NUZAZA-514986 format. One record per residue: x, y, z of N, C-alpha, C, O in turn. Coordinates in steps of 0.02 Angstrom, whole numbers, padded with zeros to 5 digits, always signed. Layout:
! NUZAZA-514986
XYZXYZXYZXYZ/...
! end
This chain:
! NUZAZA-514986
+00606-00831+00247+00538-00776+00302+00597-00738+00356+00657-00751+00361/+00566-00696+00385+00606-00657+00457+00584-00675+00514+00533-00710+00515/+00610-00658+00569+00574-00681+00617+00574-00601+00649+00619-00564+00670/+00480-00592+00639+00480-00527+00684+00432-00524+00723+00387-00487+00703/+00424-00548+00770+00413-00568+00827+00427-00518+00885+00477-00517+00921/+00359-00466+00889+00367-00411+00948+00384-00362+00906+00371-00314+00942/+00418-00326+00822+00404-00278+00802+00353-00250+00754+00293-00260+00766/+00368-00223+00712+00349-00188+00675+00340-00212+00594+00285-00222+00568/+00400-00218+00561+00446-00176+00515+00432-00268+00463+00392-00314+00469/+00487-00254+00417+00506-00346+00384+00464-00357+00318+00424-00322+00287/+00488-00417+00310+00447-00450+00269+00430-00510+00286+00473-00554+00283/+00380-00521+00303+00381-00609+00349+00329-00657+00287+00271-00650+00266/+00368-00690+00280+00349-00754+00199+00324-00800+00239+00359-00826+00283/+00250-00821+00227+00227-00882+00243+00253-00921+00190+00277-00896+00139/+00248-00995+00204+00241-01056+00155+00236-01117+00166+00258-01146+00215/+00203-01143+00114+00177-01195+00130+00174-01232+00046+00207-01204+00003/+00143-01278+00033+00151-01330-00013+00113-01301-00075+00138-01307-00131/+00061-01273-00068+00006-01218-00106+00035-01162-00104+00055-01136-00156/+00041-01133-00044+00031-01050-00030+00112-01037-00016+00149-01072+00019/+00135-00963-00063+00171-00933-00027+00152-00860-00027+00144-00825-00077/+00143-00839+00045+00137-00741+00053+00146-00716+00093+00128-00736+00149/+00199-00629+00076+00225-00608+00119+00183-00536+00129+00152-00490+00102/+00210-00571+00201+00155-00502+00246+00209-00448+00274+00266-00449+00298/+00163-00403+00257+00194-00316+00259+00176-00275+00331+00147-00221+00329/+00203-00316+00415+00164-00294+00459+00186-00202+00460+00155-00160+00493/+00228-00192+00429+00246-00097+00451+00207-00074+00398+00212-00014+00387/+00159-00115+00353+00134-00065+00293+00043-00073+00316+00001-00069+00272/+00031-00079+00362-00047-00095+00369-00068-00181+00380-00125-00198+00366/-00020-00228+00406-00035-00290+00388-00062-00289+00321-00119-00307+00308/-00015-00266+00273-00068-00304+00186+00003-00343+00172+00057-00349+00201/-00021-00362+00126-00001-00417+00102+00041-00398+00029+00011-00372-00018/+00131-00421+00024+00180-00407-00020+00157-00448-00078+00154-00412-00128/+00140-00513-00091+00125-00561-00136+00079-00602-00105+00068-00607-00044/+00045-00640-00166-00008-00718-00125+00021-00772-00211+00014-00763-00271/+00063-00844-00154+00090-00864-00241+00035-00924-00231+00008-00936-00177/+00026-00953-00282+00002-01022-00287+00054-01080-00331+00090-01065-00378/+00045-01156-00300+00083-01190-00350+00073-01235-00378+00077-01293-00357/+00052-01205-00461+00015-01244-00520+00049-01269-00565+00104-01246-00583/+00025-01312-00585+00075-01313-00670+00148-01316-00642+00186-01283-00678/+00172-01339-00601+00247-01358-00597+00274-01289-00572+00330-01265-00581/+00219-01260-00536+00272-01192-00535+00264-01151-00494+00224-01163-00449/+00298-01092-00495+00258-01052-00424+00223-00981-00452+00260-00935-00470/+00136-00974-00455+00132-00908-00502+00086-00869-00427+00066-00890-00372/+00086-00799-00465+00056-00745-00447-00036-00732-00435-00078-00697-00464/-00039-00768-00390-00150-00758-00402-00130-00696-00376-00147-00660-00422/-00103-00655-00330-00126-00601-00304-00076-00540-00349-00030-00551-00389/-00091-00503-00337-00068-00452-00403+00005-00447-00342-00002-00448-00281/+00074-00443-00381+00100-00454-00306+00141-00346-00318+00134-00311-00368/+00171-00332-00267+00195-00262-00252+00252-00283-00284+00278-00339-00287/+00272-00219-00314+00321-00178-00342+00385-00176-00288+00366-00155-00234/+00445-00189-00290+00493-00167-00221+00494-00097-00203+00523-00067-00157/+00457-00077-00249+00462+00044-00227+00390+00032-00196+00367+00082-00167/+00352-00020-00196+00293-00010-00170+00275-00036-00090+00225-00019-00059/+00328-00082-00064+00284-00104-00005+00289-00031+00041+00286-00055+00098/+00293+00011+00046+00294+00038+00087+00221+00096+00074+00223+00148+00106/+00170+00086+00037+00103+00086-00008+00067+00038+00000+00063-00013-00034/+00027+00060+00068-00031-00008+00055-00081+00008-00011-00127-00032-00016/-00079+00049-00050-00119+00053-00107-00095+00033-00178-00129+00041-00228/-00016-00001-00177+00036-00038-00201+00027-00108-00192+00032-00145-00241/+00012-00132-00129+00023-00186-00097-00040-00232-00148-00079-00205-00187/-00034-00311-00134-00067-00366-00180-00135-00373-00136-00187-00392-00163/-00135-00358-00069-00183-00348-00019-00191-00303+00040-00140-00279+00066/-00238-00292+00059-00253-00241+00122-00312-00227+00164-00370-00223+00144/-00295-00219+00215-00343-00247+00293-00397-00183+00269-00375-00133+00241/-00462-00192+00282-00512-00132+00276-00519-00104+00333-00580-00101+00329/-00505-00075+00392-00550-00055+00474-00508+00018+00506-00448+00028+00517/-00559+00055+00512-00644-00006+00543-00727+00033+00498-00785+00046+00515/-00679+00040+00428-00767+00030+00376-00720+00015+00339-00660+00015+00349/-00768-00004+00273-00729-00036+00218-00776+00020+00160-00833+00041+00170/-00730+00033+00099-00742+00089+00039-00758+00154+00090-00737+00160+00147/-00801+00204+00053-00803+00263+00059-00855+00291+00113-00911+00268+00122/-00833+00334+00139-00884+00375+00191-00895+00444+00143-00847+00481+00129/-00953+00456+00123-00949+00528+00091-00957+00598+00128-00986+00625+00175/-00914+00610+00079-00883+00698+00109-00829+00682+00169-00789+00724+00189/-00836+00612+00195-00785+00593+00258-00831+00636+00305-00809+00676+00347/-00895+00624+00293-00939+00642+00376-00964+00599+00390-01007+00579+00351/-00956+00569+00439-00976+00513+00497-01035+00520+00525-01021+00551+00577/-01100+00509+00525-01161+00534+00555-01192+00477+00614-01242+00444+00598/-01178+00471+00648-01227+00415+00696-01240+00443+00752-01197+00479+00777/-01315+00430+00792-01345+00436+00843-01370+00493+00852-01396+00506+00906/-01367+00548+00792-01388+00602+00796-01335+00656+00805-01350+00712+00826/-01254+00631+00782-01215+00658+00775-01167+00665+00736-01149+00608+00724/-01122+00713+00698-01087+00709+00650-00997+00727+00648-00964+00779+00655/-00984+00667+00638-00904+00649+00655-00880+00680+00617-00928+00702+00585/-00816+00705+00589-00779+00732+00521-00734+00691+00536-00713+00680+00592/-00709+00654+00463-00653+00610+00448-00605+00642+00397-00635+00684+00363/-00553+00636+00384-00499+00676+00355-00515+00631+00262-00515+00571+00248/-00523+00677+00230-00543+00674+00182-00471+00618+00134-00425+00659+00133/-00458+00589+00119-00385+00575+00078-00391+00538+00008-00345+00515-00025/-00460+00539-00007-00473+00514-00057-00471+00597-00116-00478+00652-00091/-00461+00589-00185-00477+00628-00235-00544+00645-00256-00559+00699-00281/-00600+00582-00241-00667+00606-00265-00727+00629-00179-00787+00627-00167/-00625+00660-00118-00681+00698-00092-00703+00633-00059-00763+00636-00071/-00693+00576-00025-00722+00554+00002-00658+00515+00071-00598+00521+00063/-00691+00473+00139-00634+00469+00182-00646+00385+00136-00701+00363+00119/-00561+00341+00120-00573+00280+00095-00526+00232+00146-00473+00243+00176/-00572+00171+00141-00528+00115+00150-00521+00113+00255-00462+00129+00264/-00538+00107+00291-00545+00124+00365-00478+00187+00368-00458+00234+00334/-00459+00153+00434-00371+00195+00447-00331+00163+00462-00273+00176+00448/-00350+00105+00501-00295+00052+00548-00230+00034+00467-00178+00066+00471/-00234+00003+00424-00201+00021+00370-00148+00068+00358-00095+00056+00329/-00175+00144+00394-00104+00166+00378-00043+00177+00426-00001+00220+00415/-00041+00137+00476-00009+00137+00545+00041+00064+00525+00027+00033+00474/+00093+00044+00565+00125-00028+00569+00085-00040+00610+00061-00003+00652/+00070-00129+00592+00040-00147+00650+00112-00217+00701+00158-00248+00675/+00101-00216+00743+00135-00255+00808+00113-00334+00783+00056-00350+00769/+00178-00384+00781+00190-00451+00757+00195-00477+00840+00242-00468+00879/+00134-00509+00852+00130-00543+00921+00143-00615+00912+00165-00650+00958/+00131-00635+00855+00184-00702+00862+00167-00735+00777+00113-00728+00748/+00242-00779+00742+00242-00790+00679+00281-00838+00690+00326-00840+00732/+00252-00913+00620+00331-00959+00643+00305-00949+00527+00282-00904+00492/+00333-01036+00511+00316-01019+00437+00245-01052+00427+00252-01098+00386/+00182-01046+00448+00131-01053+00421+00086-00997+00432+00044-00987+00388/+00090-00943+00502+00049-00906+00505+00085-00854+00547+00140-00857+00574/+00039-00803+00543+00080-00733+00595+00002-00699+00613-00045-00685+00576/+00011-00691+00694-00031-00639+00725-00022-00555+00718+00026-00532+00749/-00050-00525+00693-00013-00457+00715-00087-00412+00758-00140-00443+00761/-00084-00362+00779-00115-00313+00822-00086-00257+00805-00028-00248+00786/-00137-00210+00814-00164-00134+00801-00206-00102+00848-00267-00114+00850/-00177-00058+00889-00198-00019+00941-00213+00051+00925-00163+00084+00937/-00246+00076+00911-00262+00160+00894-00238+00210+00931-00225+00268+00916/-00230+00164+01013-00220+00225+01074-00149+00226+01068-00126+00275+01097/-00085+00174+01030-00034+00162+01021-00004+00212+00956+00056+00226+00953/-00047+00235+00913+00004+00306+00899-00053+00354+00873-00113+00342+00879/-00021+00423+00834-00042+00459+00834-00083+00495+00759-00048+00498+00708/-00133+00513+00756-00182+00561+00680-00223+00489+00664-00223+00467+00607/-00251+00463+00707-00308+00387+00656-00344+00417+00664-00354+00457+00710/-00393+00394+00588-00437+00439+00573-00495+00411+00597-00526+00378+00554/-00526+00414+00665-00564+00368+00682-00582+00417+00752-00532+00446+00772/-00641+00430+00788-00675+00466+00840-00660+00416+00910-00657+00433+00969/-00653+00365+00886-00678+00315+00955-00590+00274+00958-00546+00285+00917/-00583+00231+01013-00542+00202+01023-00545+00118+01027-00574+00083+01068/-00505+00101+00972-00509+00047+00954-00474+00006+00939-00432+00038+00907/-00456-00052+00937-00401-00107+00904-00424-00179+00864-00478-00208+00857/-00355-00191+00841-00401-00238+00781-00342-00278+00777-00284-00264+00791/-00374-00344+00751-00297-00414+00743-00344-00448+00683-00405-00455+00682/-00285-00470+00627-00277-00522+00603-00225-00545+00590-00168-00522+00583/-00266-00627+00584-00220-00682+00576-00202-00725+00504-00219-00782+00490/-00167-00682+00469-00166-00743+00417-00134-00833+00417-00073-00836+00411/-00155-00871+00421-00116-00946+00404-00125-00972+00338-00154-00941+00293/-00102-01028+00332-00098-01060+00289-00090-01136+00300-00032-01152+00315/-00138-01190+00297-00177-01241+00310-00160-01265+00236-00175-01223+00194/-00128-01329+00208-00141-01368+00134-00146-01326+00089-00098-01294+00067/-00211-01320+00066-00237-01273+00015-00265-01207+00010-00283-01167-00033/-00260-01213+00087-00297-01146+00111-00264-01103+00132-00215-01119+00164/-00276-01049+00123-00253-00972+00141-00315-00959+00197-00367-00990+00183/-00319-00919+00258-00373-00907+00312-00350-00855+00305-00293-00857+00282/-00379-00788+00318-00389-00712+00358-00437-00730+00396-00491-00757+00381/-00400-00704+00479-00452-00713+00512-00446-00629+00552-00395-00607+00578/-00504-00598+00548-00499-00521+00584-00554-00491+00628-00612-00483+00610/-00539-00481+00668-00539-00454+00741-00563-00373+00750-00518-00331+00749/-00638-00349+00761-00621-00272+00808-00640-00259+00842-00700-00271+00846/-00610-00227+00893-00640-00227+00979-00663-00144+00985-00631-00105+00950/-00716-00117+01026-00698-00053+01038-00690-00061+01097-00715-00098+01139/-00641-00010+01098-00613+00015+01180-00603+00071+01204-00554+00090+01237/-00664+00109+01184-00675+00166+01203-00736+00148+01272-00752+00095+01298/-00754+00206+01281-00795+00206+01319-00887+00210+01309-00934+00202+01347/-00883+00222+01261-00965+00237+01219-00968+00175+01156-00919+00140+01142/-01021+00170+01129-01044+00139+01073-01009+00164+01027-00979+00217+01040/-01001+00133+00961-00976+00192+00897-00992+00106+00819-00983+00045+00821/-01018+00159+00764-01021+00093+00721-00969+00087+00697-00924+00127+00710/-00958+00014+00642-00922-00001+00637-00922-00057+00544-00976-00075+00522/-00877-00069+00517-00865-00126+00483-00809-00135+00442-00780-00083+00425/-00783-00193+00420-00718-00209+00408-00704-00248+00343-00747-00293+00342/-00676-00251+00305-00644-00311+00245-00586-00298+00248-00553-00259+00282/-00565-00365+00174-00507-00340+00142-00525-00314+00080-00580-00307+00054/-00454-00295+00054-00458-00285-00041-00403-00314-00058-00351-00282-00058/-00406-00388-00078-00376-00422-00117-00352-00415-00198-00393-00438-00237/-00311-00396-00217-00315-00378-00293-00294-00470-00345-00242-00500-00333/-00333-00489-00384-00308-00532-00411-00273-00543-00471-00273-00485-00493/-00251-00567-00501-00221-00584-00566-00265-00609-00619-00300-00660-00609/-00267-00572-00684-00292-00576-00742-00299-00645-00766-00351-00673-00783/-00235-00670-00765-00211-00702-00783-00170-00736-00764-00128-00700-00737/-00148-00810-00759-00110-00834-00715-00033-00866-00741+00022-00846-00720/-00042-00917-00787+00017-00944-00808+00037-00918-00879+00084-00948-00904/+00009-00868-00915+00013-00858-00971-00032-00808-00992-00084-00803-00960/-00023-00768-01041-00068-00702-01078-00144-00739-01102-00193-00709-01122/-00135-00828-01089-00189-00848-01120-00250-00884-01073-00303-00912-01088/-00214-00866-01003-00224-00907-00978-00276-00860-00912-00251-00843-00858/-00343-00846-00932-00371-00779-00934-00424-00806-00881-00458-00851-00907/-00441-00793-00818-00490-00794-00760-00562-00768-00783-00587-00717-00807/-00583-00848-00753-00662-00823-00764-00692-00826-00678-00670-00855-00628/-00743-00789-00688-00767-00774-00609-00831-00773-00580-00869-00735-00610/-00859-00806-00525-00925-00828-00503-00925-00764-00449-00880-00735-00418/-01001-00754-00453-01005-00714-00375-01074-00727-00358-01115-00721-00404/-01083-00736-00332-01175-00779-00291-01202-00713-00261-01227-00716-00205/-01199-00653-00292-01262-00609-00257-01289-00578-00302-01265-00546-00348/-01373-00596-00282-01413-00572-00322-01444-00490-00302-01504-00478-00299/-01405-00450-00291-01431-00376-00274-01354-00353-00252-01306-00381-00227/-01374-00271-00280-01326-00218-00310-01354-00156-00280-01414-00153-00265/-01307-00100-00272-01313-00065-00258-01338-00006-00311-01298-00023-00355/-01363+00035-00334-01354+00065-00387-01305+00150-00357-01330+00194-00321/-01241+00149-00383-01202+00183-00366-01208+00275-00411-01238+00286-00464/-01168+00331-00365-01184+00365-00437-01097+00401-00382-01103+00414-00323/-01038+00408-00415-00975+00394-00391-00973+00387-00333-00968+00429-00289/-00979+00297-00326-00952+00244-00310-01010+00248-00227-00995+00215-00178/-01077+00298-00230-01086+00302-00196-01157+00297-00182-01188+00350-00190/-01199+00233-00160-01260+00225-00138-01300+00283-00146-01278+00336-00121/-01379+00283-00189-01420+00332-00149-01476+00278-00106-01516+00315-00076/-01489+00216-00095-01536+00198-00083-01521+00130-00069-01465+00105-00075/-01587+00093-00044-01540+00024-00047-01542-00017-00099-01565+00013-00148/-01524-00085-00115-01510-00154-00129-01547-00155-00200-01606-00152-00186/-01542-00156-00253-01601-00159-00310-01560-00255-00333-01504-00269-00312/-01604-00312-00381-01595-00346-00412-01534-00316-00469-01525-00261-00496/-01500-00381-00473-01415-00356-00500-01411-00376-00563-01421-00431-00589/-01390-00306-00593-01386-00303-00681-01345-00363-00732-01319-00417-00716/-01348-00346-00767-01351-00404-00810-01266-00395-00805-01226-00441-00798/-01248-00304-00815-01189-00300-00839-01122-00313-00762-01061-00312-00769/-01163-00326-00696-01129-00362-00659-01156-00425-00596-01149-00442-00537/-01201-00449-00678-01223-00530-00640-01171-00576-00639-01170-00611-00690/-01135-00587-00603-01080-00647-00583-01095-00710-00571-01056-00756-00580/-01166-00717-00547-01193-00788-00529-01152-00851-00586-01147-00908-00564/-01132-00839-00641-01128-00899-00642-01055-00881-00681-01057-00826-00709/-01005-00910-00685-00961-00953-00714-00969-00868-00783-01021-00858-00815/-00878-00805-00790-00924-00789-00844-00839-00744-00859-00802-00718-00817/-00831-00749-00924-00763-00682-00909-00762-00630-00880-00800-00634-00831/-00732-00571-00883-00711-00519-00839-00746-00458-00896-00787-00415-00881/-00721-00469-00951-00736-00425-01011-00695-00372-00982-00669-00366-00926/-00696-00333-01034-00660-00248-01052-00689-00202-01007-00653-00156-00987/-00760-00208-00983-00809-00146-00946-00757-00126-00891-00722-00164-00858/-00762-00054-00890-00746-00029-00808-00804-00068-00756-00863-00066-00773/-00781-00107-00689-00842-00088-00666-00794-00092-00592-00736-00110-00579/-00847-00068-00554-00861-00053-00488-00900-00051-00440-00907+00003-00410/-00925-00092-00426-00982-00086-00390-00979-00131-00348-00934-00173-00348/-01044-00130-00289-01035-00158-00211-01109-00215-00222-01162-00198-00249/-01103-00242-00211-01154-00320-00235-01157-00344-00138-01120-00332-00090/-01236-00389-00150-01260-00405-00074-01300-00472-00088-01279-00510-00132/-01351-00484-00056-01384-00546-00075-01342-00607-00080-01378-00648-00108/-01291-00632-00067-01252-00685-00059-01272-00751-00055-01285-00760+00005/-01281-00804-00087-01323-00860-00077-01277-00895-00030-01218-00910-00037/-01324-00906+00029-01273-00953+00067-01252-01016+00050-01271-01062+00014/-01196-01001+00097-01150-01068+00076-01116-01084+00012-01092-01140+00004/-01113-01035-00036-01107-01041-00105-01030-00982-00116-01033-00921-00117/-00991-01008-00121-00934-00953-00115-00917-00918-00181-00950-00932-00231/-00862-00871-00182-00854-00823-00234-00795-00877-00271-00753-00896-00230/-00790-00894-00314-00753-00939-00351-00689-00903-00405-00689-00845-00387/-00664-00907-00431-00592-00909-00499-00579-00947-00509-00563-00986-00464/-00574-00975-00605-00585-01019-00612-00529-01005-00693-00556-00988-00745/-00443-01016-00688-00440-01002-00734-00414-01073-00780-00405-01129-00757/-00407-01049-00850-00416-01113-00889-00374-01163-00893-00392-01213-00925/-00282-01161-00852-00266-01192-00851-00259-01240-00789-00210-01276-00779/-00289-01238-00768-00325-01320-00727-00365-01279-00639-00412-01300-00604/-00320-01215-00631-00331-01187-00558-00392-01151-00549-00411-01105-00585/-00428-01179-00488-00484-01141-00457-00474-01120-00404-00431-01152-00374/-00498-01071-00371-00499-01042-00299-00559-01001-00259-00585-00945-00261/-00564-01053-00227-00654-01011-00193-00620-00964-00135-00562-00959-00114/-00669-00939-00122-00665-00892-00076-00738-00867-00050-00785-00834-00072/-00713-00915+00033-00777-00906+00061-00792-00870+00102-00762-00896+00149/-00822-00819+00128-00823-00782+00191-00857-00787+00255-00910-00814+00239/-00859-00778+00315-00909-00793+00361-00978-00748+00337-00964-00716+00287/-01036-00739+00355-01101-00731+00345-01096-00645+00369-01146-00611+00359/-01037-00616+00399-01031-00549+00423-01008-00518+00380-01020-00458+00376/-00965-00551+00332-00972-00498+00276-01013-00512+00208-01004-00554+00163/-01062-00460+00217-01108-00457+00194-01123-00421+00123-01174-00421+00088/-01070-00395+00117-01057-00376+00042-00989-00389-00003-00932-00404+00017/-01012-00378-00062-00942-00399-00098-00954-00327-00164-00999-00311-00202/-00875-00295-00145-00873-00277-00191-00832-00270-00257-00772-00264-00240/-00838-00268-00317-00822-00299-00367-00787-00258-00417-00829-00226-00449/-00704-00241-00443-00665-00183-00446-00626-00206-00518-00571-00234-00517/-00661-00188-00577-00619-00210-00640-00600-00143-00669-00634-00105-00704/-00537-00138-00646-00500-00078-00693-00490-00079-00762-00466-00132-00780/-00499-00043-00802-00487-00044-00879-00406-00044-00900-00362-00004-00883/-00403-00095-00935-00317-00114-00959-00271-00104-00930-00221-00071-00942/-00304-00168-00836-00231-00171-00801-00262-00256-00807-00310-00290-00826/-00180-00260-00767-00174-00348-00776-00201-00380-00719-00183-00436-00699/-00258-00331-00685-00262-00356-00609-00335-00343-00587-00360-00303-00626/-00370-00358-00548-00461-00327-00525-00441-00354-00447-00396-00391-00427/-00490-00323-00416-00517-00350-00346-00585-00361-00349-00631-00343-00385/-00578-00403-00291-00646-00444-00268-00643-00451-00189-00608-00492-00159/-00700-00390-00151-00670-00373-00079-00718-00412-00044-00773-00408-00072/-00720-00448+00006-00777-00464+00036-00763-00426+00087-00707-00422+00111/-00841-00380+00121-00810-00333+00167-00873-00328+00217-00905-00380+00212/-00899-00289+00257-00969-00318+00314-00998-00271+00265-01032-00285+00216/-00977-00207+00288-01046-00134+00259-01028-00121+00179-00976-00132+00148/-01087-00094+00160-01080-00068+00090-01056+00006+00078-01055+00047+00124/-01038+00021+00020-01010+00093+00016-01058+00144+00049-01113+00157+00025/-01031+00174+00113-01063+00240+00115-01097+00194+00186-01120+00225+00234/-01095+00151+00185-01144+00131+00258-01174+00164+00306-01233+00162+00325/-01115+00204+00329-01152+00261+00385-01204+00286+00359-01260+00269+00379/-01192+00337+00304-01274+00352+00274-01318+00346+00267-01365+00385+00276/-01316+00270+00236-01360+00227+00228-01393+00211+00279-01453+00225+00281/-01365+00180+00326-01405+00194+00413-01439+00250+00435-01492+00250+00465/-01405+00296+00418-01442+00369+00459-01499+00367+00404-01555+00377+00428/-01498+00359+00355-01567+00367+00317-01606+00305+00328-01652+00301+00287/-01605+00282+00347-01651+00214+00385-01649+00176+00320-01707+00171+00298/-01604+00146+00280-01606+00094+00233-01547+00040+00280-01488+00043+00299/-01617-00019+00286-01590-00089+00312-01550-00113+00251-01550-00096+00192/-01508-00169+00298-01464-00203+00248-01390-00157+00240-01361-00155+00186/-01373-00134+00280-01314-00095+00259-01247-00120+00272-01197-00103+00241/-01250-00163+00322-01187-00204+00359-01169-00156+00383-01111-00151+00364/-01185-00093+00428-01151-00064+00462-01157-00097+00550-01214-00090+00573/-01124-00119+00581-01142-00145+00662-01115-00102+00690-01069-00069+00667/-01142-00095+00748-01107-00060+00808-01090-00097+00877-01129-00126+00914/-01021-00088+00884-00994-00117+00933-00996-00080+01026-00956-00033+01020/-01017-00080+01087-01024-00067+01121-00971-00080+01153-00932-00121+01128/-00956-00045+01223-00880-00029+01247-00868-00102+01255-00915-00135+01275/-00804-00136+01239-00769-00188+01265-00782-00248+01225-00750-00300+01221/-00837-00227+01193-00875-00300+01155-00806-00276+01059-00770-00231+01038/-00834-00349+01036-00777-00373+00970-00852-00402+00926-00908-00423+00941/-00806-00387+00855-00848-00439+00819-00780-00466+00779-00725-00438+00782/-00796-00518+00747-00731-00552+00697-00751-00586+00641-00806-00614+00640/-00701-00587+00578-00766-00660+00532-00690-00687+00509-00638-00667+00535/-00693-00732+00461-00634-00767+00415-00643-00785+00361-00682-00832+00352/-00616-00759+00315-00618-00757+00236-00557-00826+00242-00509-00843+00277/-00600-00851+00178-00545-00941+00169-00527-00920+00104-00570-00895+00067/-00469-00928+00085-00451-00921-00011-00431-00994-00008-00389-01008+00035/-00465-01063-00065-00443-01109-00053-00443-01132-00124-00492-01133-00161/-00355-01158-00143-00353-01148-00212-00317-01234-00234-00287-01270-00194/-00333-01253-00312-00340-01325-00297-00335-01335-00366-00386-01316-00395/-00273-01366-00420-00286-01385-00465-00307-01429-00504-00312-01417-00565/
! end
């Protein structure tokens, strides 16, 4: 572990009997790794960041999505009759995955089992968002649980639309090549996407992305946004070696993005508040897009908990 209190750099390692988690304050409060103790040793549950990737959010094990999740169509954010231009930062011509993860975060406090990090948009230059805001993320270990607490606050003089979430990458196998994960995502609806952008409201989930019962990931490419999560039911990962991981998320995380890339040893299951291109859906009158409006001084918060058991 390093002592990063009051700083923005370095690798801070949280450790307990079940979890070992590396935090990168200088890389947008991202995670470098997330390991679990299982079957007599430590194993990477989250995709480990390569040594030369510690400075790039896209290479990390998990990163923060603030103040929106997923894509904004053509970088055009429509709100209250006005259109705001966000910087396009992805090859498909969208603004993607928020902006707070592009900057160092400040460590407010840290110890062996938790770290408290903050970001203020007024402290840096080049924030890809037209309003002033701040965010706070706390990573905390307790027994079998890793808890991620996220808060977003409106520091501006006018209201703005908002969303947040997290983008963890999990390993397809855990203890060896035959330890293939099975996944359960208790969501009843999905969005029909064209180039990852929805055209209308959510519809009943299609069989290809129906993970309401534990099933193998398969080999097909998946990049879908699900919603209609069954109340009180966690997302579940189960490995044949006997490890189960339950991912619980507060109700504010109304959507789950499932990303299964082809030929990769990892996949993503992302609890998020808003649907892909949620700002556009709201302006089109589509209900349930998960975008919320923060008035000046107002904040919204939510917890995600990963519980690992052998």
